Structures are given as structure tokens and as C-alpha cells.
C-alpha positions in Angstrom: -39.2 7.2 -13.1 -37.1 4.9 -10.8 -34.6 6.7 -8.6 -31.0 5.5 -9.0 -29.2 5.0 -5.8 -25.5 5.7 -5.8 -24.5 3.8 -2.6 -21.2 4.4 -1.1 -18.9 1.4 -1.1 -18.3 -0.4 2.3 -15.6 0.8 4.3 -12.4 -1.4 4.0 -10.6 -2.6 7.0 -7.2 -1.7 5.7 -5.4 -3.4 8.7 -7.2 -6.7 8.0 -6.6 -6.4 4.2 -2.8 -5.8 4.7 -2.5 -8.7 7.0 -4.4 -10.9 4.5 -1.9 -9.9 1.6 1.0 -10.4 3.9 -0.3 -13.9 4.9 -0.7 -14.8 1.2 2.8 -13.7 0.3 4.2 -15.8 3.0 2.1 -19.0 2.4 2.0 -18.9 -1.4 5.6 -17.6 -2.2 7.5 -18.6 0.9 8.7 -14.8 1.5 9.9 -14.2 5.0 7.2 -12.1 6.9 10.0 -9.8 8.2 10.7 -8.6 4.6 7.0 -7.7 3.9 5.9 -4.3 4.9 2.3 -3.1 4.4 2.0 0.7 4.7 -1.1 2.9 4.6 0.2 5.9 2.5 -1.1 9.3 3.2 -4.1 10.8 1.4 -3.7 13.8 -1.0 -6.2 16.2 -2.6 -7.1 13.7 -5.3 -7.2 10.3 -3.3 -8.3 9.2 0.2 -4.9 7.3 0.5 -3.6 4.0 -0.6 -2.1 0.9 0.7 1.5 0.1 -0.3 3.0 -3.4 -0.2 6.7 -3.5 0.0 8.9 -6.8 -0.1 12.5 -5.8 0.6 15.7 -7.6 0.2 17.3 -8.6 3.5 19.0 -5.5 5.1 17.7 -3.0 2.6 15.7 0.0 4.1 12.2 0.8 2.9 12.0 3.5 0.2 10.6 6.9 1.3 6.9 6.7 0.3 6.3 10.4 1.0 8.9 11.5 -1.6 7.6 13.3 -4.8 8.5 12.5 -8.4 10.7 15.5 -8.3 12.8 14.2 -5.3 13.4 10.9 -7.3 14.5 12.7 -10.3 16.9 15.0 -8.4 18.3 11.9 -6.6 18.9 10.1 -9.9 20.8 13.1 -11.3 
């Protein structure tokens, strides 16, 4: 019987990936690079973390990426 190997996926260079996405948004869509934020979000018990990409209107602050769904519901009344 042949042994099945469950190899781990290669590690991802999140910094390089984020810069690639940012570059594509600037080049393909003409978005000002100062409006693009690539944030590595915190890991939790179910995931190892994630990468968020935010494109904000000029002068608008970034949303709180650490707020929970309950926080959002209480803010919206």
C-alpha cells in the first residue's frame, strides 16, 4: 500500500504578498497608494490569522479590525 503524504503548504511571505496586492491596485485601478492599507490581522483559536486589505476614502480612518460582531451590533443600535 502506498503511503499518502500530507505535506504542509509552503510558508507565505505575507509582507511580499501584501505589497504585490497594493502594487496591483495602484497599477490596474489607479488607486492612490496612500489610501491602501494591508493589515495582518491577529490569529484566533480557529485560524492562524488573515490578511485584510482596506482601501479608504481620503480622510476616513481605518475600521477597527479587532472589534467583534457584538461590538458592531452595539454601535449600530
